C-alpha positions as CSV (number, residue, x, y, z in Angstrom):
1,X,-23.9,-60.2,1.0
2,X,-25.8,-56.2,1.7
3,X,-23.5,-53.8,3.7
4,X,-25.1,-51.6,6.0
5,X,-24.3,-47.9,6.4
6,X,-24.4,-45.7,9.5
7,X,-26.8,-42.8,9.4
8,X,-25.1,-39.4,9.7
9,X,-27.1,-37.9,12.8
10,X,-25.7,-34.1,11.5
11,X,-22.9,-32.4,9.8
12,X,-20.9,-32.1,12.9
13,X,-20.7,-35.5,13.7
14,X,-18.3,-36.1,10.8
15,X,-14.7,-36.0,11.6
16,X,-12.8,-32.6,11.2
17,X,-10.1,-34.4,9.6
18,X,-12.9,-35.5,6.7
19,X,-13.9,-32.1,6.3
20,X,-10.2,-30.6,5.8
21,X,-9.8,-32.9,3.4
22,X,-12.7,-31.6,1.7
23,X,-12.0,-28.0,2.1
24,X,-8.6,-28.3,0.8
25,X,-9.5,-29.6,-2.4
26,X,-11.4,-26.4,-3.3
27,X,-10.4,-23.1,-5.0
28,X,-10.6,-19.8,-3.1
29,X,-14.1,-18.7,-4.0
30,X,-15.8,-22.0,-3.7
31,X,-13.9,-22.4,-0.1
32,X,-14.7,-18.8,0.9
33,X,-18.6,-19.8,0.3
34,X,-18.0,-23.3,1.8
35,X,-16.9,-21.4,5.4
36,X,-20.6,-19.5,5.1
37,X,-22.6,-22.8,5.4
38,X,-21.6,-24.1,8.5
39,X,-19.8,-23.8,11.8
40,X,-17.4,-26.5,11.3
41,X,-16.6,-25.3,7.6
42,X,-16.3,-21.8,9.2
43,X,-13.7,-23.0,11.8
44,X,-11.7,-24.9,9.6
45,X,-11.7,-22.8,6.8
46,X,-9.6,-20.5,8.9
47,X,-6.7,-22.5,8.7
48,X,-3.7,-21.0,7.3
49,X,-3.0,-23.9,4.8
50,X,-5.8,-23.8,3.6
51,X,-5.5,-20.3,2.2
52,X,-1.6,-20.9,1.2
53,X,-2.7,-23.9,-1.0
54,X,-5.2,-21.9,-3.0
55,X,-2.8,-18.6,-3.1
56,X,0.0,-21.3,-4.3
57,X,-2.5,-22.5,-7.2
58,X,-3.6,-19.0,-8.4
59,X,-0.4,-17.5,-7.8
60,X,3.0,-19.7,-8.1
61,X,5.3,-16.9,-7.2
62,X,4.0,-17.4,-3.6
63,X,5.5,-20.6,-3.5
64,X,8.8,-19.2,-3.0
65,X,10.1,-19.0,0.9
66,X,10.7,-15.4,0.7
67,X,7.2,-14.3,-0.3
68,X,5.8,-16.8,2.3
69,X,7.6,-15.2,4.8
70,X,6.1,-11.6,3.4
71,X,2.7,-12.9,3.2
72,X,3.1,-13.9,6.6
73,X,4.6,-10.8,7.8
74,X,1.7,-8.7,6.6
75,X,-1.2,-10.7,7.9
76,X,-1.0,-14.2,6.4
77,X,-2.3,-16.1,3.3
78,X,-6.0,-15.7,3.9
79,X,-5.8,-11.8,4.2
80,X,-3.8,-12.0,1.2
81,X,-6.4,-13.7,-0.9
82,X,-8.9,-11.3,0.5
83,X,-6.9,-8.3,-0.6
84,X,-5.7,-9.5,-4.1
85,X,-8.0,-11.8,-5.1
86,X,-10.9,-8.8,-5.8
87,X,-9.6,-6.6,-8.8
88,X,-9.7,-2.6,-8.4
89,X,-12.5,-0.8,-9.3
90,X,-12.9,3.1,-9.8
91,X,-16.0,4.4,-11.2
92,X,-15.3,8.4,-9.9
93,X,-14.2,8.9,-13.9
94,X,-17.9,10.2,-14.7
95,X,-17.4,13.1,-12.5
96,X,-14.4,14.3,-14.4
97,X,-15.9,16.2,-17.3
98,X,-14.1,18.4,-19.4
99,X,-15.9,21.5,-18.0
100,X,-15.3,20.5,-14.7
101,X,-11.5,19.6,-15.3
102,X,-9.2,21.2,-13.0
103,X,-6.7,23.7,-13.8
104,X,-3.6,22.5,-15.4
105,X,-0.8,21.6,-13.7
106,X,1.4,24.2,-15.0
107,X,-0.9,26.6,-13.2
108,X,-0.1,24.6,-9.6
109,X,2.5,25.8,-7.4
110,X,5.2,23.2,-6.9
111,X,3.9,22.4,-2.9
112,X,0.1,22.3,-5.0
113,X,1.5,19.6,-7.7
114,X,3.2,17.3,-5.6
115,X,1.4,17.1,-2.3
116,X,1.9,16.8,1.2
117,X,5.8,16.2,1.3
118,X,5.7,15.0,5.0
119,X,3.4,12.0,3.8
120,X,5.7,11.6,0.7
121,X,8.7,11.3,2.8
122,X,7.0,8.5,4.5
123,X,6.9,6.2,1.7
124,X,10.0,4.3,0.8
125,X,10.3,2.6,-2.8
126,X,11.9,-0.5,-1.1
127,X,8.7,-0.8,0.9
128,X,7.1,-2.1,-2.5
129,X,7.2,-5.4,-3.5
130,X,5.8,-6.6,-7.0
131,X,4.6,-10.1,-7.4
132,X,3.9,-11.2,-11.1
133,X,2.3,-14.4,-12.9
134,X,1.5,-15.1,-16.2
135,X,-0.8,-17.8,-17.3
136,X,-1.8,-19.4,-20.8
137,X,-4.6,-21.4,-20.7
138,X,-4.5,-22.1,-17.3
139,X,-0.6,-22.8,-17.4
140,X,1.9,-21.0,-15.6
141,X,4.5,-19.6,-18.2
142,X,6.2,-16.8,-16.0
143,X,6.3,-16.1,-12.2
144,X,8.6,-13.0,-11.3
145,X,8.8,-11.1,-8.0
146,X,10.9,-7.7,-7.7
147,X,11.8,-6.4,-4.0
148,X,11.9,-2.7,-4.3
149,X,11.5,-0.4,-7.1
150,X,14.8,-0.5,-9.4
151,X,16.5,2.9,-9.7
152,X,14.9,4.7,-6.9
153,X,17.9,5.7,-4.6
154,X,18.4,8.9,-3.3
155,X,15.3,11.2,-2.5
156,X,16.6,14.1,-5.1
157,X,17.6,11.6,-7.6
158,X,16.3,11.5,-11.5
159,X,13.8,8.6,-10.4
160,X,11.6,11.2,-8.3
161,X,10.8,13.7,-11.4
162,X,11.3,11.5,-14.0
163,X,8.2,9.3,-16.0
164,X,7.7,6.1,-13.8
165,X,8.4,2.8,-15.3
166,X,9.5,-0.6,-14.1
167,X,10.7,-3.0,-16.8
168,X,10.4,-6.5,-14.7
169,X,12.1,-8.8,-17.0
170,X,15.0,-6.1,-16.9
171,X,15.6,-6.1,-13.1
172,X,13.9,-9.6,-12.0
173,X,16.4,-11.3,-13.8
174,X,19.3,-9.5,-11.8
175,X,18.1,-10.9,-8.7
176,X,16.5,-14.3,-9.6
177,X,19.3,-17.3,-10.1
178,X,16.7,-19.5,-11.9
179,X,15.4,-16.8,-14.1
180,X,14.8,-18.4,-17.9
181,X,13.2,-17.1,-20.7
182,X,9.3,-17.5,-21.1
183,X,8.2,-19.0,-24.4
184,X,4.8,-20.3,-25.8
185,X,4.7,-22.6,-28.4
186,X,2.3,-25.4,-30.2
187,X,2.9,-27.8,-27.1
188,X,1.7,-25.2,-24.9
189,X,-1.5,-25.0,-26.9
190,X,-0.7,-22.4,-29.3
191,X,-2.3,-22.6,-33.1
192,X,0.7,-23.3,-35.9
193,X,1.0,-20.2,-38.0
194,X,2.9,-21.2,-41.4
195,X,4.0,-17.3,-42.1
196,X,3.7,-13.8,-40.9
197,X,1.7,-12.9,-44.0
198,X,-1.0,-15.5,-43.3
199,X,-1.1,-14.6,-39.6
200,X,-1.7,-10.8,-40.7
201,X,-4.7,-11.9,-42.8
202,X,-6.6,-14.2,-40.3
203,X,-5.3,-12.8,-37.3
204,X,-5.6,-16.3,-35.6
205,X,-2.5,-16.5,-33.3
206,X,-3.2,-13.0,-31.8
207,X,-6.8,-13.6,-30.8
208,X,-5.7,-16.8,-29.3
209,X,-3.0,-15.0,-27.0
210,X,-6.2,-12.3,-26.5
211,X,-8.0,-15.1,-25.2
212,X,-5.8,-17.6,-23.4
213,X,-3.3,-14.9,-21.5
214,X,-3.8,-14.0,-18.1
215,X,-1.8,-11.6,-16.0
216,X,-1.7,-11.0,-12.3
217,X,0.7,-8.1,-10.7
218,X,0.5,-7.7,-7.0
219,X,2.0,-5.0,-5.5
220,X,2.8,-5.6,-1.6
221,X,3.8,-2.6,0.3
222,X,5.7,-4.1,3.4
223,X,5.4,-0.8,5.9
224,X,1.6,-0.5,6.2
225,X,1.3,-4.5,5.5
226,X,-1.4,-4.1,2.0
227,X,-1.6,-5.5,-1.0
228,X,-3.3,-5.2,-4.4
229,X,-3.5,-7.0,-7.9
230,X,-3.1,-4.1,-9.9
231,X,-3.9,-6.3,-13.0
232,X,-7.1,-6.4,-14.9
233,X,-6.7,-10.3,-15.5
234,X,-7.1,-10.5,-19.1
235,X,-6.1,-8.2,-21.7
236,X,-7.9,-4.9,-22.3
237,X,-6.5,-4.1,-25.9
238,X,-3.3,-4.6,-27.7
239,X,-1.6,-3.9,-31.1
240,X,-0.6,-6.6,-33.7
241,X,2.5,-6.4,-35.4
242,X,4.0,-3.4,-33.2
243,X,6.6,-2.2,-33.5
244,X,7.8,-5.2,-36.2
245,X,5.9,-7.6,-38.0
246,X,6.7,-10.4,-35.4
247,X,5.7,-8.5,-32.2
248,X,2.2,-8.7,-30.3
249,X,1.6,-6.2,-27.6
250,X,-1.1,-6.7,-25.0
251,X,-2.3,-4.3,-22.3
252,X,-3.4,-4.9,-19.3
253,X,-4.2,-2.5,-16.1
254,X,-6.4,-0.6,-14.0
255,X,-7.8,2.7,-13.2
256,X,-6.3,4.0,-9.9
257,X,-7.2,7.1,-7.8
258,X,-5.1,10.2,-7.6
259,X,-7.3,12.4,-5.5
260,X,-5.3,15.3,-3.9
261,X,-2.3,14.3,-5.8
262,X,-2.8,15.1,-9.5
263,X,-5.3,17.0,-11.0
264,X,-7.0,14.6,-13.5
265,X,-8.3,12.7,-9.6
266,X,-7.7,9.5,-11.6
267,X,-5.0,7.6,-13.6
268,X,-4.7,4.4,-15.6
269,X,-1.9,1.9,-14.5
270,X,-0.7,0.5,-17.7
271,X,0.9,-3.1,-17.7
272,X,2.2,-4.0,-21.1
273,X,3.2,-7.5,-22.2
274,X,4.8,-8.0,-25.3
275,X,5.6,-11.5,-27.4
276,X,7.6,-12.1,-30.2
277,X,7.6,-14.7,-33.0
278,X,10.5,-16.2,-33.2
279,X,9.8,-19.3,-35.2
280,X,6.8,-20.4,-37.6
281,X,6.1,-23.9,-38.8
282,X,7.8,-22.8,-42.1
283,X,11.1,-22.8,-40.6
284,X,10.8,-26.5,-40.2
285,X,10.1,-26.1,-36.4
286,X,6.7,-25.5,-34.2
287,X,5.5,-22.1,-34.1
288,X,7.1,-20.3,-30.8
289,X,7.1,-16.9,-29.1
290,X,9.4,-15.6,-26.6
291,X,8.0,-13.0,-23.7
292,X,10.2,-9.6,-24.5
293,X,8.7,-6.8,-22.5
294,X,6.7,-7.1,-19.1
295,X,6.3,-3.3,-17.9
296,X,4.3,-1.0,-15.5
297,X,3.8,2.6,-16.1
298,X,1.0,5.4,-15.1
299,X,-0.8,7.7,-17.3
300,X,-2.9,10.4,-16.7
301,X,-6.1,11.7,-18.1
302,X,-4.6,13.4,-20.8
303,X,-1.5,10.3,-21.8
304,X,1.1,12.1,-20.1
305,X,3.5,9.7,-18.0
306,X,3.1,10.3,-14.6
307,X,6.8,10.7,-12.3
308,X,8.3,8.3,-9.6
309,X,7.3,10.7,-6.6
310,X,3.5,11.0,-7.3
311,X,3.6,7.2,-8.7
312,X,4.5,6.0,-5.3
313,X,1.8,8.3,-3.7
314,X,-0.5,6.5,-6.2
315,X,0.6,3.4,-5.5
316,X,0.1,3.5,-1.7
317,X,-3.4,5.0,-2.2
318,X,-4.2,2.0,-4.8
319,X,-3.4,-0.6,-2.1
320,X,-6.8,0.5,0.1
321,X,-9.0,1.3,-2.9
322,X,-12.6,-0.1,-3.6
323,X,-12.1,-3.5,-5.1
324,X,-14.7,-6.1,-7.0
325,X,-15.0,-10.0,-7.5
326,X,-17.4,-9.0,-10.4
327,X,-15.4,-9.1,-13.5
328,X,-17.9,-7.4,-15.5
329,X,-17.9,-4.0,-13.1
330,X,-13.9,-4.4,-13.3
331,X,-13.9,-3.7,-17.3
332,X,-17.1,-1.5,-16.9
333,X,-14.6,0.7,-14.8
334,X,-11.6,0.6,-17.3
335,X,-13.7,1.2,-20.8
336,X,-15.4,4.2,-18.7
337,X,-12.2,5.6,-18.3
338,X,-11.4,5.0,-21.9
339,X,-14.4,6.7,-22.7
340,X,-13.8,9.7,-21.1
341,X,-10.6,10.0,-21.7
342,X,-11.5,9.8,-25.4
343,X,-13.8,12.4,-24.8
344,X,-11.6,15.0,-23.1
345,X,-9.1,14.7,-26.1
346,X,-11.7,15.2,-28.8
347,X,-12.6,18.3,-26.5
348,X,-9.1,19.5,-26.8
349,X,-8.6,18.9,-30.3
350,X,-12.0,20.7,-31.4
351,X,-10.9,23.7,-28.6
352,X,-7.6,24.0,-30.6
353,X,-8.5,23.7,-33.5
354,X,-11.0,26.6,-32.7
355,X,-8.1,29.1,-31.5
356,X,-5.9,27.4,-34.6
357,X,-8.9,29.2,-37.0
358,X,-8.8,32.4,-35.0
359,X,-5.3,32.6,-35.3
360,X,-5.6,32.3,-38.7
361,X,-8.6,34.8,-39.2
362,X,-6.4,37.4,-36.8
363,X,-3.7,36.8,-39.5
364,X,-5.3,37.5,-42.3
365,X,-7.2,40.3,-40.8
366,X,-3.9,42.2,-39.7
367,X,-2.2,41.7,-43.2
368,X,-5.3,43.0,-44.8
369,X,-5.4,45.9,-42.5
370,X,-1.5,46.7,-42.9
371,X,-2.1,46.6,-46.9
372,X,-5.1,49.1,-46.3
373,X,-3.1,51.5,-44.6
374,X,0.0,51.4,-46.9
375,X,-2.3,51.8,-50.0
C-alpha cells in the first residue's frame, strides 16, 4: 500500500518545535550560520537554551551552577559564545621595529610607567574569573574555575610590583571539593611507549600530545561584564624532556595589546601546560601521564615578566580587543610576534657586541698610552 506524503508549501509552515529540535543538535558555528538562512531559524536561534547547550558542549566548565549564574549576569550564553569562541588577534606587532622602539622603562617616570592610577584603582583582582578546559582528542580531561586572582589582596601588596603569574592547579584545588588529578593513559588514546629512551628517539608521544591537546582559558571580568578566550586553542610550541626526562611542556597563548600601559605596546600571554610520565609499558602498566602544571603569565617583547599592576590593566584591555574565527589568522598573529621578538633580541645582541668591542679597544688603547708615557 503506497503512503502519501503531504507536500510542504514553505519552511514557515513547519512546526517551531521541529525547528528547535533541528537547531539544538548543531554546534556553535553551524547554529550561527543557520540563523542567517530564514526568519524562523533566526527567531528560534535567539533561545538562550540553545546557546547554553552549545557552551556546555564546548566548555564543560560552564555546566557548573555558579558559572551559569555568572554567564547570565554578564549577558547570557549567546553573548558569552560570541565573545569567547573567536580568538584574540593582534597584528600591530609589525609597527614596533627596533629603531622605533620606545624608550626603556628605566627612562620613564613612575607615573608614566604605571599609567593612569585612577583607571587602575577601578580594577579589582576579585572581578576576574578564569574558566579553563583542557581536551585531548575531543575528550575533556580537566575543567577548572578560579574566582579572582590569588594573592592579590591589599593595594600596596607584593602582587602589584612582582611578576604576575597564576598557577591554576595550585589555587583552584583549594576551592574545588571535587577536584581530582588530571591524567592521560592509553585508554584515552595515548600511544604506548616502552621506555623514555625510545621516546627520546622517535618522539611519538610528544607529537601525539602536540596534535591532540586543546586548551581554552577564558577570562571574565564581572564588573565590566566582558569575557575573552586568551588561549590559542592548539599549542604554539613547547619543550620535550624539560626540566627532567619525563616532563613535557606545551605552550599556548595570545598576543595582547598594551598600548599606553607598557613601552613595548604589546605583550605575550603565555599559558604553560606540563605533563609528567608516571608509568610506561615497560613497568608492567599502561603508559600514563599526569598534568602537573597549568599556569598563566605575561611577558613583554624583551622577555621580561609583567608585574601584577600592569597585568590587570592589560587583561582588562584584552577583553575588548579584536578577535577572529579564522584560526590561521590567529596563528599568524602569534608567529609574527615571535618573529619580531627574535629580531629585536638579535639586534640587541649586535648592539651589545659592538659596545663590548668598543670597550675592549678602549681598554687596549688606554693600556698602550699608559705604557707609552711611562717609557
